ChimeraX commands (.cxc) that place a marker at each C-alpha (Angstrom):
marker #1 position 91.34,116.62,138.60 radius 0.5
marker #1 position 94.69,116.65,139.09 radius 0.5
marker #1 position 96.51,114.35,136.73 radius 0.5
marker #1 position 100.52,113.52,136.11 radius 0.5
marker #1 position 102.70,110.50,135.64 radius 0.5
marker #1 position 105.96,108.61,136.29 radius 0.5
marker #1 position 107.51,107.07,133.13 radius 0.5
marker #1 position 110.10,104.67,132.11 radius 0.5
marker #1 position 112.14,106.78,129.97 radius 0.5
marker #1 position 115.75,105.17,130.20 radius 0.5
marker #1 position 115.43,101.47,128.53 radius 0.5
marker #1 position 111.72,102.44,125.84 radius 0.5
marker #1 position 111.65,104.27,122.63 radius 0.5
marker #1 position 108.64,105.72,123.89 radius 0.5
marker #1 position 107.76,106.92,127.48 radius 0.5
marker #1 position 106.47,104.02,129.40 radius 0.5
marker #1 position 103.88,104.73,131.88 radius 0.5
marker #1 position 104.38,103.39,135.41 radius 0.5
marker #1 position 102.14,105.07,137.64 radius 0.5
marker #1 position 99.44,107.93,136.86 radius 0.5
marker #1 position 98.46,110.12,140.07 radius 0.5
marker #1 position 95.22,112.15,140.54 radius 0.5
marker #1 position 94.28,114.45,143.05 radius 0.5
marker #1 position 90.20,114.45,143.39 radius 0.5
marker #1 position 89.32,116.95,145.58 radius 0.5
marker #1 position 91.17,116.74,148.54 radius 0.5
marker #1 position 92.45,113.40,147.84 radius 0.5
marker #1 position 95.01,111.49,146.02 radius 0.5
marker #1 position 95.28,108.43,144.30 radius 0.5
marker #1 position 97.76,106.55,143.11 radius 0.5
marker #1 position 96.98,103.98,139.96 radius 0.5
marker #1 position 99.40,100.85,139.44 radius 0.5
marker #1 position 99.02,101.28,135.94 radius 0.5
marker #1 position 101.07,98.07,135.29 radius 0.5
marker #1 position 98.30,96.45,136.92 radius 0.5
marker #1 position 95.90,94.46,134.71 radius 0.5
marker #1 position 92.49,96.52,133.18 radius 0.5
marker #1 position 94.19,99.18,134.91 radius 0.5
marker #1 position 94.99,101.24,131.75 radius 0.5
marker #1 position 91.37,100.64,130.34 radius 0.5
marker #1 position 89.72,102.19,133.72 radius 0.5
marker #1 position 92.35,104.61,133.29 radius 0.5
marker #1 position 91.27,105.70,129.91 radius 0.5
marker #1 position 87.28,106.19,130.12 radius 0.5
marker #1 position 88.63,109.04,132.53 radius 0.5
marker #1 position 90.56,110.14,130.55 radius 0.5
marker #1 position 88.29,110.45,127.59 radius 0.5
marker #1 position 85.30,111.58,130.09 radius 0.5
marker #1 position 84.60,115.35,128.33 radius 0.5
marker #1 position 82.59,116.38,131.77 radius 0.5
marker #1 position 86.52,115.31,133.59 radius 0.5
marker #1 position 88.51,118.27,133.39 radius 0.5
marker #1 position 92.22,116.91,133.93 radius 0.5
marker #1 position 94.19,119.51,135.13 radius 0.5
marker #1 position 98.30,119.01,134.08 radius 0.5
marker #1 position 101.68,121.29,134.49 radius 0.5
marker #1 position 104.32,120.53,131.75 radius 0.5
marker #1 position 102.51,117.42,130.12 radius 0.5
marker #1 position 104.05,116.89,126.78 radius 0.5
marker #1 position 105.65,113.36,127.78 radius 0.5
marker #1 position 102.63,112.45,130.30 radius 0.5
marker #1 position 100.66,112.92,126.76 radius 0.5
marker #1 position 102.54,110.48,125.05 radius 0.5
marker #1 position 103.01,108.33,127.37 radius 0.5
marker #1 position 98.81,107.51,128.18 radius 0.5
marker #1 position 98.41,107.54,124.54 radius 0.5
marker #1 position 100.66,104.30,124.06 radius 0.5
marker #1 position 99.50,103.44,127.27 radius 0.5
marker #1 position 95.83,103.57,127.15 radius 0.5
marker #1 position 94.90,104.93,123.73 radius 0.5
marker #1 position 93.68,108.21,125.31 radius 0.5
marker #1 position 94.98,111.84,125.59 radius 0.5
marker #1 position 93.34,113.46,128.14 radius 0.5
marker #1 position 90.64,115.97,127.54 radius 0.5
marker #1 position 89.66,118.56,127.90 radius 0.5
marker #1 position 93.45,119.74,128.73 radius 0.5
marker #1 position 92.97,123.08,130.49 radius 0.5
marker #1 position 96.25,125.80,131.76 radius 0.5
marker #1 position 99.00,123.49,132.28 radius 0.5
marker #1 position 101.00,122.59,129.59 radius 0.5
marker #1 position 103.03,125.97,129.89 radius 0.5
marker #1 position 100.97,128.28,131.64 radius 0.5
marker #1 position 104.28,130.21,133.57 radius 0.5
marker #1 position 105.95,131.11,131.01 radius 0.5
marker #1 position 102.77,132.31,129.39 radius 0.5
marker #1 position 101.97,134.18,131.82 radius 0.5
marker #1 position 105.41,136.11,131.64 radius 0.5
marker #1 position 106.87,133.40,135.10 radius 0.5
marker #1 position 110.21,131.82,134.28 radius 0.5
marker #1 position 110.43,130.46,131.10 radius 0.5
marker #1 position 110.90,126.99,132.18 radius 0.5
marker #1 position 110.32,126.76,135.70 radius 0.5
marker #1 position 109.75,123.70,136.48 radius 0.5
marker #1 position 106.91,121.97,138.69 radius 0.5
marker #1 position 109.36,122.08,141.83 radius 0.5
marker #1 position 109.96,126.16,141.39 radius 0.5
marker #1 position 106.40,126.53,140.53 radius 0.5
marker #1 position 105.11,124.60,143.87 radius 0.5
marker #1 position 108.02,126.65,146.19 radius 0.5
marker #1 position 106.87,130.44,145.14 radius 0.5
marker #1 position 103.88,130.01,144.52 radius 0.5
marker #1 position 102.49,127.80,147.49 radius 0.5
marker #1 position 105.33,128.31,149.69 radius 0.5
marker #1 position 106.42,124.78,150.04 radius 0.5
marker #1 position 109.76,122.69,149.64 radius 0.5
marker #1 position 109.16,119.71,147.34 radius 0.5
marker #1 position 112.35,116.95,147.30 radius 0.5
marker #1 position 113.77,115.87,144.36 radius 0.5
marker #1 position 115.42,112.67,145.34 radius 0.5
marker #1 position 113.47,110.41,143.46 radius 0.5
marker #1 position 112.88,111.85,139.77 radius 0.5
marker #1 position 116.19,108.43,138.65 radius 0.5
marker #1 position 113.46,106.03,140.19 radius 0.5
marker #1 position 112.77,102.86,138.93 radius 0.5
marker #1 position 109.20,103.20,138.52 radius 0.5
marker #1 position 108.13,100.04,137.31 radius 0.5
marker #1 position 108.95,98.17,140.22 radius 0.5
marker #1 position 107.02,96.39,142.42 radius 0.5
marker #1 position 105.78,97.25,145.96 radius 0.5
marker #1 position 107.41,101.53,145.56 radius 0.5
marker #1 position 108.86,102.07,148.24 radius 0.5
marker #1 position 106.92,105.16,150.96 radius 0.5
marker #1 position 109.99,107.51,149.59 radius 0.5
marker #1 position 108.95,107.02,145.78 radius 0.5
marker #1 position 104.80,106.85,146.79 radius 0.5
marker #1 position 105.62,110.38,148.61 radius 0.5
marker #1 position 107.24,112.14,146.32 radius 0.5
marker #1 position 104.51,110.58,143.15 radius 0.5
marker #1 position 101.40,112.18,145.92 radius 0.5
marker #1 position 103.36,115.53,146.15 radius 0.5
marker #1 position 103.24,115.63,142.01 radius 0.5
marker #1 position 100.20,116.65,141.93 radius 0.5
marker #1 position 99.21,117.79,145.87 radius 0.5
marker #1 position 99.30,121.24,144.86 radius 0.5
marker #1 position 98.84,121.47,141.15 radius 0.5
marker #1 position 94.85,123.10,141.56 radius 0.5
marker #1 position 96.53,125.69,144.02 radius 0.5
marker #1 position 99.23,126.56,141.08 radius 0.5
marker #1 position 96.23,126.65,138.59 radius 0.5
marker #1 position 93.71,129.18,140.04 radius 0.5
marker #1 position 96.91,131.42,140.11 radius 0.5
marker #1 position 98.69,131.34,136.08 radius 0.5
marker #1 position 95.09,131.32,135.28 radius 0.5
marker #1 position 94.68,134.46,137.05 radius 0.5
marker #1 position 97.63,136.03,135.98 radius 0.5
marker #1 position 96.96,134.67,132.07 radius 0.5
marker #1 position 92.98,136.51,132.83 radius 0.5
marker #1 position 94.51,139.68,133.82 radius 0.5
marker #1 position 97.67,139.76,131.40 radius 0.5
marker #1 position 94.45,138.66,128.64 radius 0.5
marker #1 position 96.68,135.61,127.16 radius 0.5
marker #1 position 94.25,133.16,127.00 radius 0.5
marker #1 position 93.45,132.56,124.34 radius 0.5
marker #1 position 97.81,131.63,124.25 radius 0.5
marker #1 position 97.50,128.80,126.09 radius 0.5
marker #1 position 94.49,127.04,125.17 radius 0.5
marker #1 position 96.45,127.21,121.29 radius 0.5
marker #1 position 99.13,126.20,122.98 radius 0.5
marker #1 position 97.56,123.55,124.54 radius 0.5
marker #1 position 95.61,122.24,121.20 radius 0.5
marker #1 position 99.08,121.98,119.63 radius 0.5
marker #1 position 100.21,120.19,122.34 radius 0.5
marker #1 position 97.13,117.45,122.16 radius 0.5
marker #1 position 97.27,117.29,118.60 radius 0.5
marker #1 position 101.45,116.28,118.75 radius 0.5
marker #1 position 100.07,113.48,121.24 radius 0.5
marker #1 position 97.92,112.30,118.40 radius 0.5
marker #1 position 100.40,112.54,115.76 radius 0.5
marker #1 position 101.94,109.24,116.99 radius 0.5
marker #1 position 104.07,111.97,119.42 radius 0.5
marker #1 position 106.06,112.93,116.78 radius 0.5
marker #1 position 107.05,116.39,116.82 radius 0.5
marker #1 position 108.40,118.95,113.53 radius 0.5
marker #1 position 110.21,120.48,115.84 radius 0.5
marker #1 position 111.67,118.20,117.61 radius 0.5
marker #1 position 114.37,120.28,119.17 radius 0.5
marker #1 position 112.14,122.73,121.25 radius 0.5
marker #1 position 111.96,121.14,123.93 radius 0.5
marker #1 position 115.13,120.34,124.69 radius 0.5
marker #1 position 116.50,123.29,126.98 radius 0.5
marker #1 position 119.64,123.46,126.71 radius 0.5
marker #1 position 118.73,123.82,122.66 radius 0.5
marker #1 position 118.52,127.72,123.74 radius 0.5
marker #1 position 121.70,127.92,124.38 radius 0.5
marker #1 position 122.93,126.65,121.02 radius 0.5
marker #1 position 123.82,129.20,118.26 radius 0.5
marker #1 position 121.62,128.24,114.66 radius 0.5
marker #1 position 124.09,126.64,113.83 radius 0.5
marker #1 position 123.82,124.02,116.45 radius 0.5
marker #1 position 119.86,124.43,116.46 radius 0.5
marker #1 position 120.32,123.11,112.74 radius 0.5
marker #1 position 122.70,120.00,113.48 radius 0.5
marker #1 position 120.52,119.20,116.61 radius 0.5
marker #1 position 117.34,119.14,114.56 radius 0.5
marker #1 position 118.66,117.13,111.45 radius 0.5
marker #1 position 120.41,113.96,114.24 radius 0.5
marker #1 position 116.69,114.62,116.19 radius 0.5
marker #1 position 115.45,114.13,112.79 radius 0.5
marker #1 position 116.81,110.97,111.06 radius 0.5
marker #1 position 116.75,109.35,114.91 radius 0.5
marker #1 position 113.23,109.63,114.64 radius 0.5
marker #1 position 112.76,108.13,110.72 radius 0.5
marker #1 position 114.48,105.44,112.61 radius 0.5
marker link #1:1,2 radius 0.2
marker link #1:2,3 radius 0.2
marker link #1:3,4 radius 0.2
marker link #1:4,5 radius 0.2
marker link #1:5,6 radius 0.2
marker link #1:6,7 radius 0.2
marker link #1:7,8 radius 0.2
marker link #1:8,9 radius 0.2
marker link #1:9,10 radius 0.2
marker link #1:10,11 radius 0.2
marker link #1:11,12 radius 0.2
marker link #1:12,13 radius 0.2
marker link #1:13,14 radius 0.2
marker link #1:14,15 radius 0.2
marker link #1:15,16 radius 0.2
marker link #1:16,17 radius 0.2
marker link #1:17,18 radius 0.2
marker link #1:18,19 radius 0.2
marker link #1:19,20 radius 0.2
marker link #1:20,21 radius 0.2
marker link #1:21,22 radius 0.2
marker link #1:22,23 radius 0.2
marker link #1:23,24 radius 0.2
marker link #1:24,25 radius 0.2
marker link #1:25,26 radius 0.2
marker link #1:26,27 radius 0.2
marker link #1:27,28 radius 0.2
marker link #1:28,29 radius 0.2
marker link #1:29,30 radius 0.2
marker link #1:30,31 radius 0.2
marker link #1:31,32 radius 0.2
marker link #1:32,33 radius 0.2
marker link #1:33,34 radius 0.2
marker link #1:34,35 radius 0.2
marker link #1:35,36 radius 0.2
marker link #1:36,37 radius 0.2
marker link #1:37,38 radius 0.2
marker link #1:38,39 radius 0.2
marker link #1:39,40 radius 0.2
marker link #1:40,41 radius 0.2
marker link #1:41,42 radius 0.2
marker link #1:42,43 radius 0.2
marker link #1:43,44 radius 0.2
marker link #1:44,45 radius 0.2
marker link #1:45,46 radius 0.2
marker link #1:46,47 radius 0.2
marker link #1:47,48 radius 0.2
marker link #1:48,49 radius 0.2
marker link #1:49,50 radius 0.2
marker link #1:50,51 radius 0.2
marker link #1:51,52 radius 0.2
marker link #1:52,53 radius 0.2
marker link #1:53,54 radius 0.2
marker link #1:54,55 radius 0.2
marker link #1:55,56 radius 0.2
marker link #1:56,57 radius 0.2
marker link #1:57,58 radius 0.2
marker link #1:58,59 radius 0.2
marker link #1:59,60 radius 0.2
marker link #1:60,61 radius 0.2
marker link #1:61,62 radius 0.2
marker link #1:62,63 radius 0.2
marker link #1:63,64 radius 0.2
marker link #1:64,65 radius 0.2
marker link #1:65,66 radius 0.2
marker link #1:66,67 radius 0.2
marker link #1:67,68 radius 0.2
marker link #1:68,69 radius 0.2
marker link #1:69,70 radius 0.2
marker link #1:70,71 radius 0.2
marker link #1:71,72 radius 0.2
marker link #1:72,73 radius 0.2
marker link #1:73,74 radius 0.2
marker link #1:74,75 radius 0.2
marker link #1:75,76 radius 0.2
marker link #1:76,77 radius 0.2
marker link #1:77,78 radius 0.2
marker link #1:78,79 radius 0.2
marker link #1:79,80 radius 0.2
marker link #1:80,81 radius 0.2
marker link #1:81,82 radius 0.2
marker link #1:82,83 radius 0.2
marker link #1:83,84 radius 0.2
marker link #1:84,85 radius 0.2
marker link #1:85,86 radius 0.2
marker link #1:86,87 radius 0.2
marker link #1:87,88 radius 0.2
marker link #1:88,89 radius 0.2
marker link #1:89,90 radius 0.2
marker link #1:90,91 radius 0.2
marker link #1:91,92 radius 0.2
marker link #1:92,93 radius 0.2
marker link #1:93,94 radius 0.2
marker link #1:94,95 radius 0.2
marker link #1:95,96 radius 0.2
marker link #1:96,97 radius 0.2
marker link #1:97,98 radius 0.2
marker link #1:98,99 radius 0.2
marker link #1:99,100 radius 0.2
marker link #1:100,101 radius 0.2
marker link #1:101,102 radius 0.2
marker link #1:102,103 radius 0.2
marker link #1:103,104 radius 0.2
marker link #1:104,105 radius 0.2
marker link #1:105,106 radius 0.2
marker link #1:106,107 radius 0.2
marker link #1:107,108 radius 0.2
marker link #1:108,109 radius 0.2
marker link #1:109,110 radius 0.2
marker link #1:110,111 radius 0.2
marker link #1:111,112 radius 0.2
marker link #1:112,113 radius 0.2
marker link #1:113,114 radius 0.2
marker link #1:114,115 radius 0.2
marker link #1:115,116 radius 0.2
marker link #1:116,117 radius 0.2
marker link #1:117,118 radius 0.2
marker link #1:118,119 radius 0.2
marker link #1:119,120 radius 0.2
marker link #1:120,121 radius 0.2
marker link #1:121,122 radius 0.2
marker link #1:122,123 radius 0.2
marker link #1:123,124 radius 0.2
marker link #1:124,125 radius 0.2
marker link #1:125,126 radius 0.2
marker link #1:126,127 radius 0.2
marker link #1:127,128 radius 0.2
marker link #1:128,129 radius 0.2
marker link #1:129,130 radius 0.2
marker link #1:130,131 radius 0.2
marker link #1:131,132 radius 0.2
marker link #1:132,133 radius 0.2
marker link #1:133,134 radius 0.2
marker link #1:134,135 radius 0.2
marker link #1:135,136 radius 0.2
marker link #1:136,137 radius 0.2
marker link #1:137,138 radius 0.2
marker link #1:138,139 radius 0.2
marker link #1:139,140 radius 0.2
marker link #1:140,141 radius 0.2
marker link #1:141,142 radius 0.2
marker link #1:142,143 radius 0.2
marker link #1:143,144 radius 0.2
marker link #1:144,145 radius 0.2
marker link #1:145,146 radius 0.2
marker link #1:146,147 radius 0.2
marker link #1:147,148 radius 0.2
marker link #1:148,149 radius 0.2
marker link #1:149,150 radius 0.2
marker link #1:150,151 radius 0.2
marker link #1:151,152 radius 0.2
marker link #1:152,153 radius 0.2
marker link #1:153,154 radius 0.2
marker link #1:154,155 radius 0.2
marker link #1:155,156 radius 0.2
marker link #1:156,157 radius 0.2
marker link #1:157,158 radius 0.2
marker link #1:158,159 radius 0.2
marker link #1:159,160 radius 0.2
marker link #1:160,161 radius 0.2
marker link #1:161,162 radius 0.2
marker link #1:162,163 radius 0.2
marker link #1:163,164 radius 0.2
marker link #1:164,165 radius 0.2
marker link #1:165,166 radius 0.2
marker link #1:166,167 radius 0.2
marker link #1:167,168 radius 0.2
marker link #1:168,169 radius 0.2
marker link #1:169,170 radius 0.2
marker link #1:170,171 radius 0.2
marker link #1:171,172 radius 0.2
marker link #1:172,173 radius 0.2
marker link #1:173,174 radius 0.2
marker link #1:174,175 radius 0.2
marker link #1:175,176 radius 0.2
marker link #1:176,177 radius 0.2
marker link #1:177,178 radius 0.2
marker link #1:178,179 radius 0.2
marker link #1:179,180 radius 0.2
marker link #1:180,181 radius 0.2
marker link #1:181,182 radius 0.2
marker link #1:182,183 radius 0.2
marker link #1:183,184 radius 0.2
marker link #1:184,185 radius 0.2
marker link #1:185,186 radius 0.2
marker link #1:186,187 radius 0.2
marker link #1:187,188 radius 0.2
marker link #1:188,189 radius 0.2
marker link #1:189,190 radius 0.2
marker link #1:190,191 radius 0.2
marker link #1:191,192 radius 0.2
marker link #1:192,193 radius 0.2
marker link #1:193,194 radius 0.2
marker link #1:194,195 radius 0.2
marker link #1:195,196 radius 0.2
marker link #1:196,197 radius 0.2
marker link #1:197,198 radius 0.2
marker link #1:198,199 radius 0.2
marker link #1:199,200 radius 0.2
marker link #1:200,201 radius 0.2
marker link #1:201,202 radius 0.2
marker link #1:202,203 radius 0.2
view
């Protein structure tokens, strides 16, 4: 299955799971994780070893799923930071990869929307569905590049590290690394940011 989530980040310490999107063959399911019993039902899917979960840039999604469903999805194949490992644009977002690989243009207008409100308007539902619509095509394309580059082991190690970090209460040893702007800081600036983030996590 293709799997993605929409989260509430602004008012909670941990990313709060508000919606889960699943692509199953040609069908797209939008799962209201705020509905009673739904996270328990989703947990069974996440833990089923017979269901491979295809995700993109899954770090924060894994933490949200752990806290909401008490489960980290496995097996988790290429899809974590596949594009960078495949030698494509480092840090490229889903929209750019869809444009470059699938030739489709996705809107960004609902990125900061309130995913906790119900019912969700049609624009948000369409945006959420697009988050998983092209996952299989991206996965197949990037996996073929990794195979050609003999880098599949790199990706397996990266995905295993990401799953382990999510299980460890979501606390990264180097919490400054996922912050995209940190790469432009000098060493002293990165160390100050690292100390600040570790101080924040301790509280």
